[in-house]
C-alpha positions as CSV (number, residue, x, y, z in Angstrom):
1,X,-20.9,-5.6,20.1
2,X,-20.3,-1.9,18.7
3,X,-19.4,-1.5,14.9
4,X,-16.4,-0.1,15.0
5,X,-15.0,-2.0,11.7
6,X,-18.3,-1.5,10.4
7,X,-17.6,2.8,11.0
8,X,-14.5,2.9,10.3
9,X,-15.0,1.2,6.7
10,X,-18.1,3.3,5.7
11,X,-18.2,6.4,7.0
12,X,-16.5,7.8,4.2
13,X,-19.1,6.4,1.8
14,X,-21.7,7.8,3.8
15,X,-19.6,10.9,3.4
16,X,-19.3,10.9,-0.7
17,X,-23.1,10.2,-0.3
18,X,-23.8,13.8,1.8
19,X,-21.6,15.7,-0.8
20,X,-23.9,14.9,-3.7
21,X,-26.3,17.1,-1.8
22,X,-23.9,19.8,-1.4
23,X,-24.4,22.5,-4.3
24,X,-21.0,21.8,-6.4
25,X,-20.1,26.0,-5.8
26,X,-20.1,25.4,-2.2
27,X,-16.3,24.3,-2.8
28,X,-15.8,25.6,0.7
29,X,-18.1,22.9,2.1
30,X,-17.7,19.8,0.1
31,X,-13.5,19.8,1.3
32,X,-14.8,20.6,4.7
33,X,-17.5,17.9,5.1
34,X,-14.4,15.7,3.4
35,X,-11.9,15.8,5.4
36,X,-14.5,15.6,8.6
37,X,-15.4,12.5,7.5
38,X,-12.0,10.9,6.8
39,X,-11.0,12.6,9.8
40,X,-13.8,10.7,12.0
41,X,-12.8,7.7,10.3
42,X,-9.2,8.1,11.2
43,X,-9.7,8.8,15.2
44,X,-12.4,5.0,15.1
45,X,-8.9,3.3,13.1
46,X,-7.2,4.9,16.7
47,X,-9.4,3.9,19.0
48,X,-9.2,0.4,16.8
49,X,-5.4,0.5,16.9
50,X,-5.3,1.4,20.9
51,X,-7.6,-1.4,21.7
52,X,-5.6,-3.8,20.2
53,X,-4.9,-6.8,21.8
54,X,-1.0,-7.9,20.9
55,X,-0.9,-11.7,21.0
56,X,-4.4,-12.5,21.1
57,X,-5.0,-15.3,18.2
58,X,-7.6,-15.2,16.5
59,X,-9.5,-11.5,14.8
60,X,-10.5,-8.8,16.8
61,X,-13.4,-6.9,16.7
62,X,-15.2,-9.5,14.1
63,X,-18.8,-8.8,12.4
64,X,-20.5,-10.8,11.2
65,X,-24.0,-11.8,10.0
66,X,-25.5,-13.6,7.4
67,X,-25.6,-12.1,3.6
68,X,-26.5,-14.7,0.9
69,X,-26.7,-18.0,3.3
70,X,-27.8,-19.5,0.0
71,X,-24.7,-19.1,-1.2
72,X,-22.4,-19.2,1.6
73,X,-22.2,-15.7,2.0
74,X,-22.0,-13.6,4.9
75,X,-20.9,-10.1,6.2
76,X,-18.0,-10.8,7.8
77,X,-15.2,-8.4,8.9
78,X,-12.6,-8.5,11.3
79,X,-8.8,-7.4,12.0
80,X,-5.6,-9.2,13.3
81,X,-1.6,-7.5,13.9
82,X,-1.6,-7.8,9.9
83,X,-4.9,-6.0,8.8
84,X,-4.6,-3.6,11.8
85,X,-1.9,-1.4,10.7
86,X,-3.1,-1.7,7.0
87,X,-6.5,-0.1,8.4
88,X,-4.4,2.8,10.0
89,X,-2.5,3.3,6.9
90,X,-5.3,3.8,4.9
91,X,-6.8,6.0,6.8
92,X,-4.2,8.3,7.8
93,X,-3.1,8.4,4.1
94,X,-6.6,9.4,3.1
95,X,-7.4,12.0,5.3
96,X,-3.4,13.9,4.8
97,X,-4.3,13.2,0.9
98,X,-7.7,14.9,1.2
99,X,-6.1,17.7,3.2
100,X,-3.7,18.0,0.4
101,X,-6.5,17.8,-2.1
102,X,-8.0,21.0,-0.9
103,X,-6.2,22.7,-3.7
104,X,-8.1,21.0,-6.4
105,X,-10.4,23.6,-8.3
106,X,-11.6,21.6,-11.2
107,X,-14.7,19.0,-10.2
108,X,-14.5,19.4,-6.9
109,X,-17.7,17.9,-5.8
110,X,-16.7,14.7,-7.7
111,X,-13.4,14.6,-7.0
112,X,-14.0,14.1,-3.3
113,X,-16.8,11.9,-3.8
114,X,-14.7,9.7,-5.4
115,X,-11.9,9.9,-2.7
116,X,-14.3,9.1,0.0
117,X,-15.6,6.0,-2.0
118,X,-11.8,5.2,-3.2
119,X,-11.3,5.0,0.9
120,X,-14.2,2.9,1.5
121,X,-12.9,0.5,-0.8
122,X,-9.1,0.0,0.4
123,X,-10.7,0.0,3.8
124,X,-12.8,-2.9,3.2
125,X,-10.2,-5.1,1.5
126,X,-8.0,-5.1,4.9
127,X,-11.2,-6.1,7.0
128,X,-13.0,-8.4,5.0
129,X,-13.0,-12.3,5.7
130,X,-15.8,-13.3,3.4
131,X,-14.3,-13.7,-0.1
132,X,-17.2,-12.4,-2.6
133,X,-16.9,-9.3,0.2
134,X,-13.3,-8.6,-0.4
135,X,-13.8,-9.2,-3.9
136,X,-16.7,-6.3,-4.0
137,X,-14.0,-4.1,-1.5
138,X,-11.5,-5.1,-4.1
139,X,-13.0,-4.2,-7.2
140,X,-14.4,-0.8,-5.5
141,X,-11.5,0.5,-5.1
142,X,-10.3,0.5,-8.7
143,X,-13.2,2.1,-10.0
144,X,-12.2,5.4,-8.4
145,X,-8.7,5.6,-8.7
146,X,-9.2,5.1,-12.5
147,X,-11.7,8.2,-12.7
148,X,-8.7,9.9,-10.5
149,X,-6.4,9.5,-12.9
150,X,-8.3,9.9,-16.2
151,X,-10.0,13.3,-15.4
152,X,-7.3,14.9,-12.3
153,X,-4.2,13.7,-14.1
154,X,-1.3,14.4,-16.5
155,X,-1.7,15.3,-20.6
156,X,-1.6,11.2,-21.0
157,X,-3.8,10.2,-18.3
158,X,-6.3,9.0,-20.7
159,X,-3.8,6.0,-21.4
160,X,-2.2,5.3,-18.0
161,X,-5.7,5.6,-16.5
162,X,-6.6,2.4,-18.9
163,X,-3.6,0.7,-18.5
164,X,-4.1,0.3,-15.3
165,X,-7.3,-0.6,-14.8
166,X,-6.7,-3.7,-17.7
167,X,-3.8,-4.9,-15.8
168,X,-5.4,-5.0,-12.6
169,X,-8.6,-6.1,-13.7
170,X,-7.1,-9.0,-15.2
171,X,-5.5,-9.4,-12.2
172,X,-9.0,-9.9,-10.1
173,X,-10.6,-11.9,-12.9
174,X,-8.1,-14.8,-12.3
175,X,-8.2,-14.0,-8.8
176,X,-12.3,-14.3,-9.0
177,X,-11.7,-18.3,-11.1
178,X,-9.1,-19.0,-7.5
179,X,-11.7,-18.3,-5.6
180,X,-14.6,-20.2,-7.8
181,X,-12.3,-23.2,-7.5
182,X,-11.9,-23.1,-3.6
183,X,-15.9,-22.5,-3.2
184,X,-16.6,-25.6,-5.0
185,X,-14.9,-27.4,-3.0
186,X,-16.1,-26.6,0.4
187,X,-19.0,-28.6,-1.0
188,X,-21.8,-30.1,0.8
189,X,-21.6,-26.6,3.2
190,X,-20.2,-24.1,0.5
191,X,-19.1,-21.1,2.1
192,X,-16.8,-17.9,0.5
193,X,-16.1,-17.6,4.6
194,X,-12.1,-17.2,4.8
195,X,-11.5,-18.5,7.8
196,X,-13.6,-21.7,7.3
197,X,-11.7,-21.9,4.0
198,X,-8.7,-22.0,6.2
199,X,-9.8,-24.6,8.5
200,X,-11.3,-26.6,5.9
201,X,-8.5,-26.1,3.7
202,X,-10.1,-26.9,0.1
203,X,-7.0,-25.8,-1.9
204,X,-5.7,-29.3,-0.9
205,X,-8.8,-31.3,-2.1
206,X,-8.2,-29.6,-6.0
207,X,-6.4,-31.8,-8.6
208,X,-2.5,-30.8,-8.5
209,X,-2.7,-29.7,-11.6
210,X,-5.7,-27.1,-10.3
211,X,-3.9,-26.6,-6.9
212,X,-0.8,-25.3,-9.1
213,X,-3.3,-23.1,-11.7
214,X,-4.9,-21.7,-8.1
215,X,-1.9,-20.9,-6.4
216,X,-0.6,-18.5,-9.8
217,X,-4.0,-17.6,-10.5
218,X,-3.9,-15.7,-6.8
219,X,-0.3,-15.3,-7.2
220,X,-0.5,-12.9,-10.4
221,X,-3.9,-11.4,-9.2
222,X,-1.5,-10.1,-6.1
223,X,1.6,-9.4,-7.8
224,X,0.0,-6.9,-10.7
225,X,-1.0,-5.0,-7.3
226,X,2.5,-5.2,-5.6
227,X,3.6,-4.8,-8.7
228,X,6.4,-7.6,-8.9
229,X,8.4,-8.0,-12.0
230,X,7.0,-8.2,-14.8
231,X,3.9,-6.9,-13.7
232,X,5.2,-3.1,-13.0
233,X,4.7,-1.9,-15.8
234,X,1.6,0.1,-15.4
235,X,3.1,1.5,-12.3
236,X,5.0,4.5,-13.4
237,X,3.1,5.4,-16.5
238,X,0.0,5.8,-13.6
239,X,1.9,7.6,-11.2
240,X,3.7,9.9,-13.9
241,X,0.0,10.6,-14.8
242,X,-2.4,10.8,-11.7
243,X,-2.6,14.1,-9.7
244,X,-0.5,13.9,-6.3
245,X,-3.1,12.5,-3.9
246,X,-3.7,10.0,-6.6
247,X,0.0,8.7,-6.1
248,X,0.5,9.3,-2.3
249,X,-2.5,6.5,-2.6
250,X,-1.5,4.3,-5.1
251,X,1.7,3.9,-3.5
252,X,0.8,4.2,-0.1
253,X,-2.4,1.8,0.2
254,X,-2.9,0.0,-3.1
255,X,0.1,-1.7,-3.5
256,X,-0.3,-3.1,-0.3
257,X,-3.3,-4.8,-1.3
258,X,-1.5,-7.1,-3.3
259,X,1.1,-8.2,-0.4
260,X,-1.9,-8.1,2.1
261,X,-3.4,-10.7,-0.4
262,X,-0.5,-12.9,-0.3
263,X,-0.4,-13.0,3.6
264,X,-4.7,-13.5,4.5
265,X,-5.0,-15.5,1.4
266,X,-2.1,-17.3,-0.4
267,X,0.3,-18.4,2.7
268,X,-2.7,-19.8,5.2
269,X,-5.1,-21.3,2.4
270,X,-1.8,-23.3,0.3
271,X,0.9,-23.3,2.2
272,X,2.2,-26.6,0.6
273,X,1.9,-24.8,-2.7
274,X,3.6,-21.4,-1.3
275,X,6.4,-23.4,0.2
276,X,7.0,-25.4,-3.1
277,X,7.5,-22.2,-5.1
278,X,9.0,-19.9,-2.4
279,X,12.2,-20.5,-4.2
280,X,10.8,-18.7,-7.9
281,X,9.0,-16.0,-5.7
282,X,12.2,-15.1,-3.9
283,X,13.9,-15.0,-7.5
284,X,11.3,-12.5,-8.8
285,X,11.6,-10.3,-5.8
286,X,14.9,-10.4,-6.1
287,X,14.8,-9.1,-10.0
288,X,12.3,-6.4,-8.6
289,X,14.8,-4.8,-6.1
290,X,17.9,-4.9,-7.9
291,X,16.0,-3.7,-11.6
292,X,13.5,-1.1,-9.9
293,X,16.6,0.5,-8.1
294,X,18.7,0.6,-11.6
295,X,16.0,1.9,-13.3
296,X,14.9,4.3,-10.6
297,X,18.6,5.6,-11.0
298,X,18.5,6.2,-14.3
299,X,15.4,8.5,-14.4
300,X,15.3,12.3,-15.6
301,X,11.7,12.9,-13.6
302,X,12.0,12.9,-10.2
303,X,8.4,11.4,-10.2
304,X,9.3,8.6,-12.3
305,X,12.3,7.8,-9.7
306,X,9.7,7.8,-6.6
307,X,7.5,5.2,-8.8
308,X,10.5,3.0,-9.3
309,X,11.6,2.9,-6.1
310,X,8.5,1.5,-5.4
311,X,9.3,-1.7,-7.3
312,X,12.5,-2.0,-5.7
313,X,11.2,-1.6,-2.2
314,X,7.9,-3.7,-2.6
315,X,10.4,-6.7,-4.1
316,X,11.7,-6.6,0.0
317,X,7.8,-7.4,0.5
318,X,8.2,-10.5,-1.4
319,X,11.3,-11.8,-0.8
320,X,10.8,-11.7,2.8
321,X,6.9,-13.3,2.4
322,X,9.1,-16.2,0.5
323,X,11.4,-16.7,3.4
324,X,8.0,-18.1,5.1
325,X,9.4,-17.4,8.6
326,X,8.2,-15.2,11.4
327,X,11.5,-12.4,11.0
328,X,10.9,-12.7,6.8
329,X,7.1,-12.4,6.9
330,X,6.5,-10.0,10.2
331,X,9.9,-7.8,7.9
332,X,7.5,-7.6,5.1
333,X,4.2,-6.5,6.5
334,X,6.3,-3.9,8.7
335,X,7.6,-3.0,5.0
336,X,4.4,-2.5,3.6
337,X,3.8,0.3,6.5
338,X,6.7,1.5,5.8
339,X,7.1,2.4,3.0
340,X,3.5,3.5,2.9
341,X,4.3,6.4,5.3
342,X,7.7,7.0,3.5
343,X,6.6,6.7,-0.1
344,X,3.8,8.6,0.4
345,X,5.6,11.2,1.9
346,X,8.1,11.4,-1.2
347,X,5.1,11.6,-3.3
348,X,3.6,14.6,-1.7
349,X,7.6,16.1,-1.4
350,X,7.1,15.8,-5.4
351,X,4.1,17.7,-5.8
352,X,4.7,20.3,-3.4
353,X,7.7,21.5,-6.1
354,X,5.5,20.2,-9.1
355,X,3.5,23.6,-7.8
356,X,6.1,25.9,-8.0
357,X,8.4,24.7,-10.7
358,X,5.5,23.2,-13.5
359,X,8.4,20.7,-14.2
360,X,10.0,17.1,-12.5
361,X,13.2,17.1,-14.3
362,X,16.0,16.7,-11.8
363,X,18.7,18.0,-13.7
364,X,16.8,21.3,-13.9
365,X,16.5,22.2,-10.1
366,X,19.7,23.2,-8.3
367,X,20.7,25.1,-4.7
368,X,16.9,24.5,-3.6
369,X,18.6,23.7,0.1
370,X,19.1,27.3,0.0
371,X,15.7,29.4,-1.2
372,X,13.1,26.3,0.6
373,X,15.1,25.4,3.6
374,X,11.5,23.3,5.4
375,X,11.5,21.3,2.1
376,X,15.0,20.6,2.5
377,X,14.8,19.2,5.6
378,X,11.4,17.3,4.6
379,X,13.2,15.7,1.1
380,X,16.5,14.9,3.3
381,X,14.7,12.9,6.0
382,X,12.3,11.0,3.9
383,X,14.9,10.2,1.7
384,X,17.0,8.5,4.5
385,X,14.3,6.8,5.4
386,X,13.8,5.5,1.9
387,X,17.5,4.2,1.9
388,X,17.0,2.7,5.4
389,X,18.8,4.7,8.1
390,X,19.0,3.1,11.1
391,X,16.3,4.7,13.7
392,X,14.0,5.3,10.9
393,X,11.3,2.9,9.9
394,X,12.8,1.8,6.5
395,X,15.7,0.2,8.1
396,X,14.1,-2.1,10.6
397,X,11.6,-3.6,8.1
398,X,14.1,-4.7,5.8
399,X,16.4,-5.4,8.4
400,X,13.8,-8.0,9.7
401,X,13.4,-9.4,5.8
402,X,17.2,-9.8,5.3
403,X,17.5,-11.6,8.3
404,X,14.5,-13.7,7.6
405,X,15.5,-14.5,4.1
406,X,19.2,-15.0,5.5
407,X,18.0,-17.8,7.0
408,X,15.5,-19.4,3.9
409,X,18.4,-17.9,1.1
410,X,21.4,-16.9,2.0
411,X,22.5,-16.3,-1.4
412,X,19.4,-14.3,-2.3
413,X,19.8,-11.9,1.2
414,X,24.1,-10.9,0.2
415,X,22.2,-10.1,-3.8
416,X,19.2,-8.2,-2.5
417,X,21.4,-6.2,0.0
418,X,23.0,-4.6,-3.4
419,X,19.1,-3.2,-3.8
420,X,19.9,-1.5,-0.5
421,X,23.4,0.0,-2.2
422,X,21.9,1.5,-4.9
423,X,19.1,3.1,-3.5
424,X,21.3,4.8,-1.7
425,X,23.4,6.1,-4.3
426,X,20.0,7.6,-6.2
427,X,18.9,9.0,-3.3
428,X,21.6,10.9,-2.1
429,X,22.9,11.9,-5.9
430,X,19.1,13.3,-6.0
431,X,19.7,15.5,-2.9
432,X,23.2,16.6,-4.7
433,X,21.7,18.1,-7.8
434,X,18.1,19.6,-6.1
435,X,19.3,21.4,-3.6
436,X,23.4,21.5,-3.5
437,X,25.4,23.9,-5.1
438,X,24.7,27.4,-6.7
439,X,20.7,28.5,-6.6
440,X,19.9,28.8,-10.0
441,X,18.3,32.5,-11.2
442,X,14.7,30.7,-12.0
443,X,13.8,29.5,-8.7
444,X,15.1,33.0,-6.1
445,X,11.4,33.2,-5.8
446,X,9.9,30.5,-5.0
447,X,8.8,30.0,-1.4
448,X,9.3,27.4,1.1
449,X,6.6,25.0,2.7
450,X,3.2,26.0,3.6
451,X,1.4,25.6,6.3
452,X,-0.8,22.9,4.6
453,X,1.8,21.1,3.5
454,X,3.6,21.0,6.4
455,X,0.8,19.3,7.8
456,X,0.5,16.6,5.4
457,X,3.9,15.7,5.3
458,X,4.6,16.2,9.6
459,X,2.3,13.4,10.9
460,X,3.9,11.0,8.6
461,X,7.8,12.0,9.8
462,X,6.3,11.3,13.6
463,X,5.5,7.8,12.2
464,X,8.2,6.8,10.7
465,X,10.4,8.4,13.4
466,X,8.2,6.6,15.6
467,X,8.6,3.2,14.2
468,X,12.1,3.6,13.4
469,X,12.8,3.9,17.5
470,X,10.5,1.7,19.0
471,X,9.3,-0.8,16.0
472,X,7.2,-2.3,18.9
473,X,4.3,-0.1,18.5
474,X,3.5,-1.8,15.4
475,X,6.0,-4.8,15.3
476,X,4.9,-6.6,18.6
477,X,0.9,-7.1,16.6
478,X,2.6,-8.2,13.4
479,X,4.3,-10.7,14.6
480,X,2.2,-12.6,17.1
481,X,-0.3,-12.8,14.3
482,X,2.5,-13.8,11.7
483,X,3.5,-16.9,14.4
484,X,-0.4,-17.6,14.7
485,X,-0.4,-18.1,10.8
486,X,2.9,-19.7,10.3
487,X,2.4,-22.5,13.2
488,X,-1.4,-22.8,12.0
489,X,-0.2,-23.7,8.6
490,X,2.2,-26.2,9.4
491,X,5.4,-23.7,8.7
492,X,8.8,-23.5,10.5
493,X,8.5,-20.3,13.1
């Protein structure tokens, strides 16, 4: 079988190795090579999407080989309707982030090599079907982002990078303990294979206290990445200090690894624990939605506003997962895909205006709509997508989450709607302050978006509109897999 997933995953790593042999003075060759390799990975992921068969149970494009047979470790890759959209999102945003990074002139070689390593780590998380492989990719994605923030970030980059690293490392260690606890219950034929673990259900063989601990260890490990309240405090610092492309990847892909972990690990492997504590998870999700939206409204820094909006939007992901039904979980996965595109685009837009103004204070802007009409149009489009305007991807994702959560938690669904109202308020208020009114003198010579910036945002606009008008383009694959997961776990559809 053609090793499609291996190529998608490891082509960026190969590109990073090639960059090591290009002289650092030849910046154009470095940038061109990184862009070409990332584009090749994107093309392969589009081929995977085209060949993917909706409704087929199990995993597709599987690749499996013994890795460390004495420990039950295998090289096992595969995607289903949950992993496939995440791979597509990762390769798309990585390519666009590298394209935008053409403006990077400082330590160019190291920057693009780290970015390609990061792409391999993130993609690997979404295709790995062995816990050791999954954990290796999970940790690999942590290191490049630490350096991207710490070297190319803002004035407080060291603090933000260390905080990001420590938070996620604590979550990773708790997750490792949970993996080992389940591994030792697969005796006598020990295995780290996720598919076999789902069949053997080692979690259910643990003593009750250990079952509770394992469930919550996984929860904390994934919730820090989401990030869910109260583990969200690393996110605004990391976003504000990260370079623009780093913020795009952080919000667009890295946060999705946490939500994906719940769908890939917690839901199929510990359905009893998930259903037992679903109410608590839903309450935490509601706090994330309302609190994240209110704090976003209070921000004066545009980048912090977008960062805190992610807390609220990812709260809808957790609420949909807690509903434990087809609509809720499918909506949660679609929300991850949609949020990755919308928020990635918003961070591009923040970076574009910062390159011109060298500040992000919303109150200092005004009247930019007349001076930068293309920028105004893109910002309006992405803002409306973020607040959930019908016919854009954010609407259908949040609609499915609310429909699923209304069945499971009627009151919670009603409270969650307030988050949408608050989101609309701060998005429209931001647009009013930045783009309407008289143009301030200091912005009269601002150039509008150039071709590079338009090229970074146009594909995301197309995807957001396509999924909003024709959600079946992604939703058919997601719903089929979610139904199979819930059915196998003995949960209601």
